Steps between C-alpha positions, in 0.01 A plus 500: 500500500226701336535761227506794744794356695683429176443855376617647832815286494585590141425869567713497813790346311468756222493788748802356682696486174394857418614612847841343451547645151393850602725485808786405270420794271484730803846396614674470162297737281723696265312829538304681767185472289529120500536504877193721545288271286640193677405648837153568370476144368600372843213700645260344248627151574459543874141616451438201272649267760276647770197447274601139432552432869166658582330283238671191638407572862156661467358470147158640593604862540525754221824687447560858399871446444494483121395864445747608770776305328423649159477853639834460677672387183359778285558770757847425632685284251430686180532843658824414678661352192388793287636751750839331504527477121351841404537717808130576529176306508263734316589619155 
């Protein structure tokens, strides 16, 4: 096993744990804000899992998923949580 396979295995395990914990927070979260952020974290984890699988299956290709993942988190998670807590997004 080379270092790339080891890194992909460790990353996949970490993403799997993050998926389970965010799914737990989505189901049991005490507030709606926690559930919104947990849903957004699930989205991030799925994108990370797709990137890891792509790297494992075809490591030669470049991925544009990281900017998409970051933009999705900033756009939807923060705005949704802020809307629920404050009632508006823009002050």
